[in-house]
N, CA, C and O atoms as a DFTB+ gen file, in Angstrom:
776 C
 N C O
     1  1      13.008     -34.504     -10.387
     2  2      12.667     -34.393     -11.937
     3  2      13.023     -33.052     -12.356
     4  3      12.717     -32.055     -11.702
     5  1      13.711     -33.023     -13.513
     6  2      13.946     -31.729     -14.100
     7  2      13.250     -31.593     -15.372
     8  3      13.117     -32.564     -16.117
     9  1      12.786     -30.400     -15.668
    10  2      12.050     -30.076     -16.895
    11  2      12.966     -29.005     -17.631
    12  3      13.558     -28.113     -17.024
    13  1      13.015     -29.183     -18.943
    14  2      13.964     -28.298     -19.749
    15  2      13.074     -27.790     -20.904
    16  3      12.011     -28.340     -21.194
    17  1      13.570     -26.703     -21.553
    18  2      12.998     -26.189     -22.789
    19  2      14.139     -25.741     -23.721
    20  3      15.291     -25.664     -23.293
    21  1      13.853     -25.476     -24.869
    22  2      14.780     -25.263     -25.889
    23  2      14.956     -23.772     -26.061
    24  3      13.991     -23.084     -26.396
    25  1      16.113     -23.259     -25.853
    26  2      16.381     -21.826     -25.893
    27  2      16.978     -21.616     -27.289
    28  3      18.116     -22.011     -27.544
    29  1      16.158     -20.951     -28.254
    30  2      16.508     -20.711     -29.600
    31  2      17.528     -19.869     -29.751
    32  3      18.267     -20.050     -30.719
    33  1      17.764     -18.881     -28.926
    34  2      18.814     -17.914     -28.994
    35  2      20.191     -18.563     -28.806
    36  3      21.101     -18.356     -29.609
    37  1      20.319     -19.298     -27.807
    38  2      21.610     -20.009     -27.487
    39  2      21.821     -21.358     -27.954
    40  3      22.848     -22.015     -27.782
    41  1      20.678     -21.760     -28.612
    42  2      20.682     -23.173     -29.120
    43  2      21.105     -24.117     -28.123
    44  3      22.063     -24.851     -28.366
    45  1      20.455     -24.180     -26.954
    46  2      20.641     -25.082     -25.823
    47  2      19.429     -25.395     -25.032
    48  3      18.422     -24.697     -25.156
    49  1      19.471     -26.437     -24.202
    50  2      18.380     -26.762     -23.437
    51  2      18.793     -26.002     -22.191
    52  3      19.949     -25.847     -21.797
    53  1      17.589     -25.514     -21.581
    54  2      17.666     -24.576     -20.366
    55  2      16.750     -25.363     -19.263
    56  3      15.698     -25.898     -19.613
    57  1      17.144     -25.399     -18.102
    58  2      16.345     -25.868     -16.919
    59  2      15.161     -24.906     -16.545
    60  3      15.350     -23.726     -16.252
    61  1      14.005     -25.464     -16.576
    62  2      12.817     -24.570     -15.896
    63  2      12.732     -24.568     -14.526
    64  3      12.628     -25.636     -13.923
    65  1      12.764     -23.422     -13.903
    66  2      12.734     -23.531     -12.397
    67  2      11.305     -23.941     -11.830
    68  3      10.283     -23.677     -12.464
    69  1      11.286     -24.499     -10.795
    70  2      10.182     -24.904     -10.118
    71  2       9.169     -23.739      -9.847
    72  3       7.964     -23.987      -9.814
    73  1       9.614     -22.559      -9.668
    74  2       8.667     -21.486      -9.562
    75  2       7.829     -21.046     -10.818
    76  3       6.670     -20.640     -10.729
    77  1       8.487     -21.159     -11.929
    78  2       7.863     -21.050     -13.297
    79  2       6.975     -22.054     -13.497
    80  3       5.876     -21.775     -13.978
    81  1       7.266     -23.238     -13.198
    82  2       6.321     -24.431     -13.476
    83  2       5.264     -24.190     -12.464
    84  3       4.146     -24.520     -12.859
    85  1       5.316     -23.714     -11.297
    86  2       4.241     -23.648     -10.394
    87  2       3.417     -22.492     -10.933
    88  3       2.191     -22.598     -10.888
    89  1       3.929     -21.486     -11.398
    90  2       3.083     -20.275     -12.004
    91  2       2.216     -20.737     -13.212
    92  3       1.070     -20.330     -13.401
    93  1       2.894     -21.660     -14.044
    94  2       2.306     -22.109     -15.184
    95  2       1.109     -23.085     -14.754
    96  3       0.008     -22.977     -15.293
    97  1       1.332     -23.921     -13.889
    98  2       0.238     -24.829     -13.408
    99  2      -0.844     -23.998     -12.872
   100  3      -1.969     -24.241     -13.308
   101  1      -0.704     -23.007     -11.956
   102  2      -1.803     -22.366     -11.386
   103  2      -2.479     -21.518     -12.280
   104  3      -3.667     -21.273     -12.069
   105  1      -1.795     -20.949     -13.418
   106  2      -2.470     -20.195     -14.578
   107  2      -3.331     -21.222     -15.371
   108  3      -4.484     -20.935     -15.694
   109  1      -2.786     -22.378     -15.672
   110  2      -3.610     -23.384     -16.392
   111  2      -4.809     -23.836     -15.626
   112  3      -5.883     -24.054     -16.186
   113  1      -4.635     -23.964     -14.436
   114  2      -5.691     -24.474     -13.530
   115  2      -6.774     -23.518     -13.502
   116  3      -7.943     -23.812     -13.756
   117  1      -6.333     -22.294     -13.166
   118  2      -7.236     -21.192     -13.284
   119  2      -8.106     -20.919     -14.432
   120  3      -9.307     -20.661     -14.348
   121  1      -7.385     -20.996     -15.563
   122  2      -7.986     -20.795     -16.956
   123  2      -8.994     -22.052     -17.114
   124  3     -10.107     -21.872     -17.608
   125  1      -8.588     -23.278     -16.699
   126  2      -9.560     -24.467     -16.917
   127  2     -10.804     -24.317     -15.969
   128  3     -11.895     -24.733     -16.359
   129  1     -10.670     -23.749     -14.767
   130  2     -11.699     -23.488     -13.986
   131  2     -12.683     -22.448     -14.487
   132  3     -13.908     -22.562     -14.491
   133  1     -11.937     -21.381     -14.923
   134  2     -12.754     -20.160     -15.423
   135  2     -13.395     -20.531     -16.735
   136  3     -14.538     -20.144     -16.981
   137  1     -12.709     -21.264     -17.591
   138  2     -13.152     -21.658     -18.763
   139  2     -14.424     -22.666     -18.766
   140  3     -15.347     -22.632     -19.579
   141  1     -14.277     -23.559     -17.693
   142  2     -15.243     -24.477     -17.455
   143  2     -16.459     -23.865     -16.997
   144  3     -17.542     -24.267     -17.423
   145  1     -16.363     -22.788     -16.044
   146  2     -17.587     -22.131     -15.474
   147  2     -18.162     -21.228     -16.634
   148  3     -19.385     -21.098     -16.702
   149  1     -17.443     -20.673     -17.439
   150  2     -18.028     -19.829     -18.538
   151  2     -18.745     -20.743     -19.483
   152  3     -19.864     -20.454     -19.907
   153  1     -18.069     -21.929     -19.847
   154  2     -18.670     -22.853     -20.683
   155  2     -20.020     -23.259     -20.237
   156  3     -20.999     -23.162     -20.976
   157  1     -20.076     -23.740     -18.955
   158  2     -21.352     -24.283     -18.413
   159  2     -22.296     -23.232     -18.494
   160  3     -23.398     -23.431     -19.005
   161  1     -21.897     -21.899     -17.943
   162  2     -22.930     -20.851     -18.007
   163  2     -23.417     -20.547     -19.483
   164  3     -24.562     -20.122     -19.635
   165  1     -22.665     -20.732     -20.479
   166  2     -22.979     -20.238     -21.800
   167  2     -23.525     -21.466     -22.489
   168  3     -24.123     -21.300     -23.552
   169  1     -23.382     -22.682     -21.996
   170  2     -23.872     -23.839     -22.569
   171  2     -22.950     -24.406     -23.620
   172  3     -23.405     -25.214     -24.430
   173  1     -21.619     -24.018     -23.664
   174  2     -20.600     -24.553     -24.438
   175  2     -19.310     -24.716     -23.749
   176  3     -19.099     -24.071     -22.722
   177  1     -18.417     -25.536     -24.232
   178  2     -17.188     -25.830     -23.571
   179  2     -16.072     -25.705     -24.661
   180  3     -16.227     -26.147     -25.799
   181  1     -14.865     -25.031     -24.208
   182  2     -13.811     -24.991     -25.158
   183  2     -12.690     -25.711     -24.586
   184  3     -12.476     -25.666     -23.375
   185  1     -11.972     -26.366     -25.375
   186  2     -10.772     -27.151     -24.932
   187  2      -9.572     -26.151     -25.068
   188  3      -9.433     -25.363     -26.003
   189  1      -8.713     -26.299     -23.984
   190  2      -7.447     -25.743     -24.008
   191  2      -6.544     -26.502     -24.862
   192  3      -6.259     -27.687     -24.685
   193  1      -6.041     -25.642     -25.944
   194  2      -5.115     -26.241     -26.930
   195  2      -3.662     -26.462     -26.403
   196  3      -3.350     -26.069     -25.279
   197  1      -2.778     -27.096     -27.227
   198  2      -1.381     -27.000     -26.870
   199  2      -0.897     -25.652     -27.356
   200  3       0.094     -25.156     -26.821
   201  1      -1.527     -25.032     -28.327
   202  2      -1.011     -23.484     -28.426
   203  2      -1.345     -22.728     -27.322
   204  3      -0.503     -21.932     -26.905
   205  1      -2.565     -22.838     -26.688
   206  2      -2.886     -22.001     -25.470
   207  2      -1.901     -22.194     -24.478
   208  3      -1.506     -21.226     -23.828
   209  1      -1.374     -23.544     -24.248
   210  2      -0.394     -23.875     -23.172
   211  2       0.875     -23.208     -23.459
   212  3       1.505     -22.677     -22.544
   213  1       1.320     -23.199     -24.740
   214  2       2.557     -22.631     -25.308
   215  2       2.584     -21.207     -24.965
   216  3       3.580     -20.633     -24.525
   217  1       1.386     -20.633     -25.200
   218  2       1.256     -19.069     -25.133
   219  2       1.273     -18.726     -23.740
   220  3       1.742     -17.617     -23.484
   221  1       0.828     -19.496     -22.688
   222  2       0.756     -19.197     -21.327
   223  2       2.156     -19.253     -20.935
   224  3       2.636     -18.391     -20.198
   225  1       2.945     -20.386     -21.468
   226  2       4.224     -20.631     -20.961
   227  2       5.170     -19.404     -21.430
   228  3       5.992     -18.943     -20.638
   229  1       5.043     -18.923     -22.648
   230  2       5.793     -17.768     -23.218
   231  2       5.469     -16.576     -22.470
   232  3       6.381     -15.780     -22.249
   233  1       4.233     -16.319     -22.021
   234  2       3.851     -15.235     -21.149
   235  2       4.506     -15.267     -19.678
   236  3       4.964     -14.250     -19.158
   237  1       4.507     -16.447     -19.096
   238  2       5.096     -16.642     -17.848
   239  2       6.728     -16.460     -17.972
   240  3       7.400     -15.900     -17.105
   241  1       7.233     -16.991     -19.125
   242  2       8.609     -16.819     -19.369
   243  2       9.032     -15.323     -19.427
   244  3      10.026     -14.891     -18.843
   245  1       8.275     -14.648     -20.106
   246  2       8.470     -13.126     -20.313
   247  2       8.354     -12.335     -19.151
   248  3       8.978     -11.279     -19.043
   249  1       7.583     -12.776     -18.251
   250  2       7.366     -12.059     -16.985
   251  2       8.267     -12.554     -15.704
   252  3       8.300     -11.938     -14.639
   253  1       8.954     -13.698     -15.957
   254  2       9.725     -14.204     -14.914
   255  2      10.824     -13.139     -14.650
   256  3      11.254     -12.400     -15.536
   257  1      11.267     -13.120     -13.281
   258  2      12.107     -12.156     -12.933
   259  2      13.598     -12.606     -12.795
   260  3      13.892     -13.660     -12.232
   261  1      14.472     -11.809     -13.304
   262  2      16.039     -11.951     -12.928
   263  2      16.421     -10.482     -12.981
   264  3      15.827      -9.628     -13.638
   265  1      17.509     -10.288     -12.191
   266  2      18.058      -8.920     -12.270
   267  2      18.518      -8.518     -13.746
   268  3      18.387      -7.364     -14.154
   269  1      18.979      -9.378     -14.396
   270  2      19.563      -8.947     -15.749
   271  2      18.276      -8.641     -16.754
   272  3      18.360      -7.776     -17.625
   273  1      17.203      -9.353     -16.570
   274  2      15.851      -8.989     -17.257
   275  2      15.433      -7.621     -16.829
   276  3      15.050      -6.763     -17.624
   277  1      15.522      -7.457     -15.548
   278  2      15.058      -6.178     -15.098
   279  2      15.983      -5.051     -15.668
   280  3      15.441      -4.100     -16.230
   281  1      17.208      -5.093     -15.569
   282  2      18.073      -4.185     -16.140
   283  2      17.888      -3.946     -17.632
   284  3      17.872      -2.813     -18.113
   285  1      17.748      -5.075     -18.351
   286  2      17.530      -5.056     -19.948
   287  2      16.135      -4.318     -20.258
   288  3      15.951      -3.581     -21.226
   289  1      15.290      -4.603     -19.385
   290  2      13.855      -3.947     -19.548
   291  2      14.066      -2.307     -19.454
   292  3      13.562      -1.507     -20.243
   293  1      14.862      -1.989     -18.398
   294  2      14.963      -0.652     -18.180
   295  2      15.588      -0.060     -19.504
   296  3      15.185       1.023     -19.929
   297  1      16.501      -0.719     -20.105
   298  2      16.980      -0.111     -21.277
   299  2      15.991      -0.237     -22.449
   300  3      15.840       0.650     -23.290
   301  1      15.380      -1.319     -22.442
   302  2      14.273      -1.487     -23.649
   303  2      13.493      -0.339     -23.810
   304  3      13.344       0.233     -24.890
   305  1      12.889       0.077     -22.531
   306  2      11.833       1.201     -22.660
   307  2      12.442       2.399     -22.508
   308  3      11.720       3.366     -22.264
   309  1      13.822       2.577     -22.612
   310  2      14.334       3.891     -22.667
   311  2      14.253       4.719     -21.232
   312  3      14.045       5.932     -21.206
   313  1      14.435       3.948     -20.094
   314  2      14.483       4.556     -18.820
   315  2      15.724       5.500     -18.879
   316  3      16.799       5.071     -19.297
   317  1      15.573       6.769     -18.465
   318  2      16.802       7.665     -18.311
   319  2      17.645       7.139     -17.147
   320  3      17.145       6.920     -16.043
   321  1      18.835       6.959     -17.404
   322  2      19.957       6.462     -16.643
   323  2      19.725       5.180     -16.004
   324  3      19.754       5.082     -14.778
   325  1      19.471       4.085     -16.847
   326  2      19.230       2.929     -16.406
   327  2      20.013       2.124     -15.375
   328  3      19.487       1.306     -14.619
   329  1      21.248       2.405     -15.402
   330  2      22.211       1.833     -14.375
   331  2      21.910       2.451     -13.046
   332  3      21.887       1.762     -12.026
   333  1      21.682       3.713     -13.041
   334  2      21.358       4.344     -11.591
   335  2      19.856       4.014     -11.199
   336  3      19.541       3.958     -10.010
   337  1      19.078       3.830     -12.053
   338  2      17.605       3.437     -11.675
   339  2      17.629       1.805     -11.253
   340  3      16.812       1.328     -10.465
   341  1      18.547       1.133     -11.814
   342  2      18.657      -0.219     -11.371
   343  2      19.362      -0.081      -9.945
   344  3      18.922      -0.770      -9.025
   345  1      20.299       0.669      -9.750
   346  2      20.923       0.729      -8.397
   347  2      19.904       1.264      -7.344
   348  3      19.893       0.795      -6.206
   349  1      18.945       2.369      -7.782
   350  2      17.966       2.679      -6.951
   351  2      17.071       1.369      -6.436
   352  3      16.827       1.170      -5.246
   353  1      16.680       0.616      -7.384
   354  2      15.833      -0.507      -6.948
   355  2      16.674      -1.495      -6.102
   356  3      16.164      -2.191      -5.224
   357  1      17.918      -1.517      -6.397
   358  2      18.715      -2.528      -5.546
   359  2      18.768      -1.913      -4.040
   360  3      18.539      -2.633      -3.068
   361  1      19.066      -0.624      -3.921
   362  2      19.075       0.037      -2.556
   363  2      17.680      -0.036      -1.986
   364  3      17.549      -0.236      -0.779
   365  1      16.556       0.122      -2.820
   366  2      15.263       0.328      -2.237
   367  2      14.812      -1.063      -1.754
   368  3      14.315      -1.172      -0.634
   369  1      14.969      -2.136      -2.565
   370  2      14.363      -3.416      -1.995
   371  2      15.404      -4.739      -2.132
   372  3      15.250      -5.852      -1.630
   373  1      16.357      -4.324      -2.855
   374  2      17.338      -5.579      -2.979
   375  2      16.662      -6.791      -3.890
   376  3      17.230      -7.873      -4.039
   377  1      15.531      -6.507      -4.411
   378  2      14.777      -7.483      -5.024
   379  2      14.345      -8.694      -4.056
   380  3      14.105      -9.829      -4.467
   381  1      14.283      -8.309      -2.773
   382  2      14.005      -9.204      -1.876
   383  2      12.879      -8.839      -0.906
   384  3      12.235      -9.709      -0.319
   385  1      12.677      -7.627      -0.766
   386  2      11.792      -7.011       0.171
   387  2      10.206      -7.500      -0.020
   388  3       9.767      -7.960      -1.075
   389  1       9.542      -7.340       1.028
   390  2       7.978      -7.631       0.952
   391  2       7.355      -6.749      -0.142
   392  3       6.440      -7.149      -0.862
   393  1       7.860      -5.622      -0.216
   394  2       7.194      -4.533      -1.213
   395  2       7.554      -5.048      -2.613
   396  3       6.737      -4.930      -3.526
   397  1       8.711      -5.597      -2.803
   398  2       8.838      -6.159      -4.177
   399  2       8.253      -7.438      -4.418
   400  3       7.655      -7.673      -5.468
   401  1       8.417      -8.441      -3.331
   402  2       7.704      -9.793      -3.594
   403  2       6.179      -9.677      -3.721
   404  3       5.574     -10.221      -4.645
   405  1       5.605      -8.988      -2.810
   406  2       4.214      -8.985      -2.834
   407  2       3.525      -7.940      -3.800
   408  3       2.493      -8.205      -4.419
   409  1       4.162      -6.776      -3.872
   410  2       3.603      -5.658      -4.723
   411  2       4.251      -5.550      -6.030
   412  3       3.814      -4.717      -6.824
   413  1       5.323      -6.354      -6.375
   414  2       6.028      -5.992      -7.560
   415  2       6.536      -4.510      -7.688
   416  3       6.568      -3.884      -8.747
   417  1       6.876      -4.103      -6.626
   418  2       7.197      -2.610      -6.443
   419  2       8.792      -2.401      -5.925
   420  3       9.080      -2.253      -4.737
   421  1       9.697      -2.412      -6.935
   422  2      11.119      -2.323      -6.571
   423  2      11.569      -0.933      -6.098
   424  3      12.562      -0.771      -5.389
   425  1      10.770       0.068      -6.538
   426  2      11.237       1.422      -6.230
   427  2      10.480       2.165      -4.976
   428  3      10.584       3.371      -4.749
   429  1       9.734       1.282      -4.233
   430  2       8.892       1.903      -3.134
   431  2       8.092       3.074      -3.357
   432  3       8.010       4.012      -2.564
   433  1       7.420       2.979      -4.621
   434  2       6.500       4.027      -5.107
   435  2       5.273       3.907      -4.339
   436  3       4.650       2.863      -4.143
   437  1       4.935       5.264      -3.853
   438  2       3.686       5.472      -3.110
   439  2       2.600       5.612      -4.276
   440  3       2.878       5.659      -5.475
   441  1       1.276       5.673      -3.710
   442  2       0.165       5.975      -4.684
   443  2       0.286       7.087      -5.372
   444  3       0.525       8.096      -4.708
   445  1       0.175       7.212      -6.686
   446  2       0.383       8.361      -7.562
   447  2      -1.139       8.914      -7.810
   448  3      -2.038       8.250      -8.327
   449  1      -1.249      10.263      -7.338
   450  2      -2.447      10.771      -7.531
   451  2      -2.761      11.976      -8.626
   452  3      -3.867      12.365      -9.001
   453  1      -1.455      12.446      -9.021
   454  2      -1.452      13.539      -9.761
   455  2      -0.856      13.237     -11.231
   456  3      -0.899      14.131     -12.076
   457  1      -0.323      12.029     -11.522
   458  2       0.282      11.856     -12.742
   459  2      -0.308      10.326     -13.279
   460  3      -0.791       9.485     -12.521
   461  1      -0.164      10.182     -14.650
   462  2      -0.610       8.940     -15.141
   463  2       0.195       7.777     -14.455
   464  3       1.347       8.017     -14.094
   465  1      -0.290       6.660     -14.276
   466  2       0.364       5.645     -13.730
   467  2      -0.075       4.186     -14.091
   468  3      -1.145       4.044     -14.684
   469  1       0.621       3.186     -13.798
   470  2       0.118       1.778     -14.057
   471  2      -0.134       0.995     -12.856
   472  3      -0.208      -0.231     -12.945
   473  1      -0.277       1.620     -11.689
   474  2      -0.675       1.078     -10.447
   475  2      -1.872       0.432     -10.584
   476  3      -2.746       0.811     -11.364
   477  1      -1.981      -0.716      -9.724
   478  2      -3.260      -1.677      -9.760
   479  2      -3.832      -1.195      -8.493
   480  3      -5.017      -1.483      -8.324
   481  1      -3.281      -0.564      -7.622
   482  2      -3.947      -0.088      -6.312
   483  2      -2.820       0.114      -5.238
   484  3      -1.633       0.191      -5.556
   485  1      -3.231       0.188      -4.060
   486  2      -2.167       0.313      -2.971
   487  2      -2.313      -0.881      -1.814
   488  3      -3.372      -1.479      -1.621
   489  1      -1.271      -1.094      -1.190
   490  2      -1.223      -1.965       0.008
   491  2      -0.327      -1.413       0.978
   492  3       0.823      -1.171       0.613
   493  1      -0.673      -1.175       2.158
   494  2       0.172      -0.540       3.257
   495  2       0.767       0.627       2.741
   496  3       1.942       0.846       3.034
   497  1       0.112       1.462       1.978
   498  2       0.584       2.845       1.612
   499  2       1.501       2.885       0.358
   500  3       1.931       3.917      -0.157
   501  1       1.736       1.624      -0.055
   502  2       2.775       1.633      -1.249
   503  2       1.901       1.061      -2.436
   504  3       0.921       0.352      -2.205
   505  1       2.305       1.404      -3.738
   506  2       1.694       1.036      -4.946
   507  2       1.885      -0.475      -5.130
   508  3       2.914      -0.998      -4.701
   509  1       0.895      -1.236      -5.777
   510  2       1.233      -2.352      -6.196
   511  2       0.961      -2.582      -7.653
   512  3       0.129      -1.876      -8.222
   513  1       1.613      -3.528      -8.294
   514  2       1.672      -3.580      -9.882
   515  2       1.379      -5.070     -10.090
   516  3       1.616      -5.911      -9.223
   517  1       0.869      -5.341     -11.248
   518  2       0.422      -6.735     -11.670
   519  2       1.803      -7.470     -12.090
   520  3       1.887      -8.684     -11.904
   521  1       2.848      -6.782     -12.631
   522  2       4.073      -7.353     -12.753
   523  2       5.239      -6.400     -12.442
   524  3       5.065      -5.202     -12.219
   525  1       6.413      -6.994     -12.441
   526  2       7.663      -6.035     -12.196
   527  2       7.826      -5.107     -13.362
   528  3       8.344      -3.993     -13.285
   529  1       7.292      -5.714     -14.563
   530  2       7.564      -4.791     -15.784
   531  2       6.629      -3.494     -15.755
   532  3       7.057      -2.415     -16.164
   533  1       5.369      -3.642     -15.269
   534  2       4.446      -2.555     -15.026
   535  2       4.950      -1.548     -14.055
   536  3       4.674      -0.352     -14.148
   537  1       5.762      -2.103     -13.041
   538  2       6.381      -1.073     -12.258
   539  2       7.447      -0.130     -12.787
   540  3       7.609       1.012     -12.359
   541  1       8.227      -0.747     -13.839
   542  2       9.184      -0.104     -14.550
   543  2       8.371       0.934     -15.482
   544  3       8.686       2.121     -15.571
   545  1       7.500       0.459     -16.032
   546  2       6.564       1.357     -17.016
   547  2       6.116       2.502     -16.152
   548  3       6.241       3.634     -16.621
   549  1       5.570       2.341     -14.855
   550  2       5.293       3.307     -13.984
   551  2       6.360       4.271     -13.671
   552  3       6.095       5.473     -13.643
   553  1       7.555       3.830     -13.432
   554  2       8.743       4.713     -13.186
   555  2       9.020       5.515     -14.389
   556  3       9.397       6.679     -14.251
   557  1       8.853       4.954     -15.654
   558  2       8.928       5.797     -16.810
   559  2       8.135       6.879     -16.980
   560  3       8.543       7.915     -17.506
   561  1       6.768       6.686     -16.481
   562  2       5.788       7.668     -16.537
   563  2       6.141       8.741     -15.398
   564  3       5.867       9.916     -15.641
   565  1       6.704       8.426     -14.228
   566  2       7.218       9.238     -13.171
   567  2       8.238      10.084     -13.833
   568  3       8.149      11.303     -13.684
   569  1       9.270       9.548     -14.600
   570  2      10.469      10.261     -14.993
   571  2       9.879      11.474     -16.031
   572  3      10.323      12.622     -16.003
   573  1       8.916      11.069     -16.855
   574  2       8.293      11.801     -17.899
   575  2       7.628      12.947     -17.192
   576  3       7.849      14.103     -17.554
   577  1       6.752      12.640     -16.110
   578  2       6.012      13.632     -15.414
   579  2       6.860      14.590     -14.764
   580  3       6.488      15.752     -14.598
   581  1       7.982      14.168     -14.387
   582  2       8.924      14.970     -13.502
   583  2       9.767      15.800     -14.405
   584  3      10.486      16.685     -13.942
   585  1       9.703      15.541     -15.687
   586  2      10.525      16.253     -16.700
   587  2      12.120      15.984     -16.574
   588  3      12.974      16.866     -16.666
   589  1      12.366      14.625     -16.350
   590  2      13.696      14.066     -16.156
   591  2      14.396      13.878     -17.474
   592  3      15.566      13.500     -17.546
   593  1      13.615      14.163     -18.548
   594  2      14.406      14.014     -19.845
   595  2      15.337      15.154     -20.070
   596  3      16.179      15.026     -20.959
   597  1      15.288      16.311     -19.337
   598  2      16.066      17.403     -19.487
   599  2      17.431      17.269     -18.663
   600  3      18.283      18.156     -18.698
   601  1      17.555      16.267     -18.028
   602  2      18.637      16.057     -17.127
   603  2      19.571      15.253     -18.142
   604  3      19.110      14.315     -18.794
   605  1      20.880      15.650     -18.248
   606  2      21.693      14.984     -19.339
   607  2      22.808      14.002     -18.930
   608  3      23.282      13.140     -19.670
   609  1      23.170      14.251     -17.627
   610  2      24.380      13.398     -17.215
   611  2      24.027      12.639     -15.875
   612  3      23.137      13.090     -15.154
   613  1      24.707      11.507     -15.538
   614  2      24.532      10.670     -14.432
   615  2      24.699      11.721     -13.203
   616  3      23.845      11.756     -12.317
   617  1      25.719      12.489     -13.187
   618  2      25.925      13.396     -12.088
   619  2      24.809      14.354     -11.838
   620  3      24.469      14.640     -10.690
   621  1      24.222      14.866     -12.919
   622  2      23.056      15.773     -12.608
   623  2      21.870      14.916     -12.217
   624  3      21.035      15.457     -11.492
   625  1      21.693      13.807     -12.544
   626  2      20.598      12.871     -12.052
   627  2      20.841      12.674     -10.505
   628  3      19.922      12.826      -9.701
   629  1      22.042      12.350     -10.148
   630  2      22.384      12.119      -8.646
   631  2      22.167      13.630      -7.911
   632  3      21.687      13.697      -6.779
   633  1      22.509      14.652      -8.557
   634  2      22.252      15.886      -7.785
   635  2      20.778      16.160      -7.756
   636  3      20.350      16.785      -6.785
   637  1      19.915      15.761      -8.726
   638  2      18.398      15.878      -8.812
   639  2      17.827      15.040      -7.442
   640  3      17.002      15.489      -6.645
   641  1      18.464      13.743      -7.381
   642  2      18.043      12.848      -6.332
   643  2      18.212      13.489      -4.870
   644  3      17.371      13.479      -3.971
   645  1      19.447      14.025      -4.845
   646  2      19.834      14.786      -3.599
   647  2      18.966      15.926      -3.353
   648  3      18.437      16.031      -2.247
   649  1      18.734      16.906      -4.379
   650  2      17.818      17.941      -4.255
   651  2      16.496      17.590      -3.746
   652  3      15.919      18.258      -2.888
   653  1      15.988      16.456      -4.325
   654  2      14.617      15.996      -4.014
   655  2      14.473      15.238      -2.718
   656  3      13.416      14.774      -2.292
   657  1      15.651      15.166      -2.140
   658  2      15.951      14.409      -0.971
   659  2      15.070      12.954      -1.004
   660  3      14.311      12.515      -0.140
   661  1      15.438      12.380      -2.287
   662  2      15.049      11.056      -2.631
   663  2      15.734      10.092      -1.534
   664  3      16.926      10.194      -1.241
   665  1      14.870       9.157      -0.963
   666  2      15.323       8.064      -0.093
   667  2      15.951       8.768       1.229
   668  3      16.816       8.211       1.905
   669  1      15.468       9.942       1.501
   670  2      15.853      10.600       2.685
   671  2      17.373      10.747       2.813
   672  3      18.047      10.391       3.780
   673  1      17.836      11.365       1.609
   674  2      19.390      11.475       1.585
   675  2      19.931      12.464       2.671
   676  3      21.134      12.448       2.933
   677  1      19.131      13.272       3.274
   678  2      19.592      14.070       4.388
   679  2      19.804      13.378       5.644
   680  3      20.548      13.891       6.480
   681  1      19.220      12.244       5.875
   682  2      19.335      11.509       7.163
   683  2      20.762      10.993       7.241
   684  3      21.339      10.550       6.247
   685  1      21.328      11.061       8.466
   686  2      22.771      10.513       8.565
   687  2      22.808       9.034       8.260
   688  3      23.855       8.588       7.791
   689  1      21.811       8.237       8.467
   690  2      21.673       6.829       8.124
   691  2      21.883       6.535       6.598
   692  3      22.463       5.535       6.176
   693  1      21.356       7.499       5.844
   694  2      21.491       7.245       4.420
   695  2      22.475       8.170       3.694
   696  3      22.292       8.447       2.509
   697  1      23.380       8.588       4.296
   698  2      24.347       9.588       3.857
   699  2      25.285       9.051       2.688
   700  3      25.967       9.793       1.981
   701  1      25.235       7.841       2.592
   702  2      26.141       7.011       1.570
   703  2      25.283       6.577       0.477
   704  3      25.725       5.894      -0.447
   705  1      23.919       6.997       0.563
   706  2      23.096       6.537      -0.623
   707  2      23.489       6.884      -1.916
   708  3      23.598       5.993      -2.758
   709  1      23.717       8.053      -2.200
   710  2      24.230       8.538      -3.577
   711  2      25.655       7.764      -3.966
   712  3      25.833       7.361      -5.115
   713  1      26.580       7.600      -3.000
   714  2      27.784       6.956      -3.339
   715  2      27.422       5.458      -3.620
   716  3      27.968       4.838      -4.532
   717  1      26.494       4.913      -2.813
   718  2      26.242       3.554      -3.101
   719  2      25.553       3.321      -4.642
   720  3      25.823       2.378      -5.385
   721  1      24.702       4.298      -4.899
   722  2      24.132       4.196      -6.149
   723  2      25.155       4.217      -7.350
   724  3      25.097       3.430      -8.295
   725  1      26.051       5.161      -7.208
   726  2      27.141       5.290      -8.078
   727  2      28.142       3.977      -8.223
   728  3      28.603       3.561      -9.286
   729  1      28.335       3.510      -7.113
   730  2      29.255       2.289      -7.025
   731  2      28.348       0.987      -7.751
   732  3      28.930       0.188      -8.484
   733  1      27.061       0.881      -7.503
   734  2      26.321      -0.153      -8.202
   735  2      26.276       0.208      -9.582
   736  3      26.618      -0.676     -10.368
   737  1      25.952       1.242     -10.021
   738  2      26.056       1.652     -11.561
   739  2      27.326       1.403     -12.120
   740  3      27.384       0.979     -13.275
   741  1      28.455       1.625     -11.401
   742  2      29.746       1.396     -12.003
   743  2      30.049      -0.044     -12.035
   744  3      30.780      -0.490     -12.920
   745  1      29.542      -0.790     -11.141
   746  2      29.690      -2.317     -11.219
   747  2      28.558      -3.149     -11.471
   748  3      28.308      -4.175     -10.839
   749  1      27.775      -2.611     -12.552
   750  2      26.457      -3.154     -12.826
   751  2      26.599      -4.713     -13.357
   752  3      25.684      -5.509     -13.146
   753  1      27.629      -5.045     -13.960
   754  2      27.736      -6.343     -14.385
   755  2      27.815      -7.422     -13.293
   756  3      27.467      -8.596     -13.419
   757  1      28.353      -6.808     -12.153
   758  2      28.529      -7.912     -10.918
   759  2      27.129      -7.964     -10.423
   760  3      26.829      -8.952      -9.753
   761  1      26.218      -7.054     -10.647
   762  2      24.958      -7.052      -9.915
   763  2      23.772      -7.737     -10.780
   764  3      22.708      -8.112     -10.288
   765  1      24.096      -7.832     -12.041
   766  2      23.062      -8.537     -12.779
   767  2      23.299     -10.032     -13.056
   768  3      22.479     -10.731     -13.652
   769  1      24.559     -10.504     -12.549
   770  2      24.744     -11.758     -12.661
   771  2      23.779     -12.662     -11.788
   772  3      23.393     -12.315     -10.672
   773  1      23.411     -13.900     -12.422
   774  2      22.395     -14.693     -11.573
   775  2      23.276     -15.772     -11.080
   776  3      22.827     -16.646     -10.339
């Protein structure tokens, strides 16, 4: 069985993935359970309306992950050098690693103790986030804290990563890291295709 929704932007029906449907069902069941318990303890019950379900669906749709959405969100919140930052996430996790899947952590961020952050905690020494979007917001906070707004070119940003030894660029195993970032950034359209 396939379920579709109406895409207002493209004026076409789009298939809803099983993952999104599963997430929506879990959210609805959780809300029903929590709502029922709250209603019983307070002596009142509230019904979930069609509007509530639509809002839940819209929230799930907004947080569903695609590489293209990830890249677009980098640009939307004005991440400095979004193509290179996307490339960093590709090299760090490929959007498949346990750090990304379990922690919503595409950048391999560790616990931030000195700067503002959006981290929800740590797991195995790495930060975890409620959504992939909050991890991008945290990366924006990292860029602001590190003063990266003063860097004006992609080449200067790559030089900064080398200077900071980001991703252990001094290791022979990672000697092509910066070249790989540049390649991914230069071919971004190939990497954001679904």
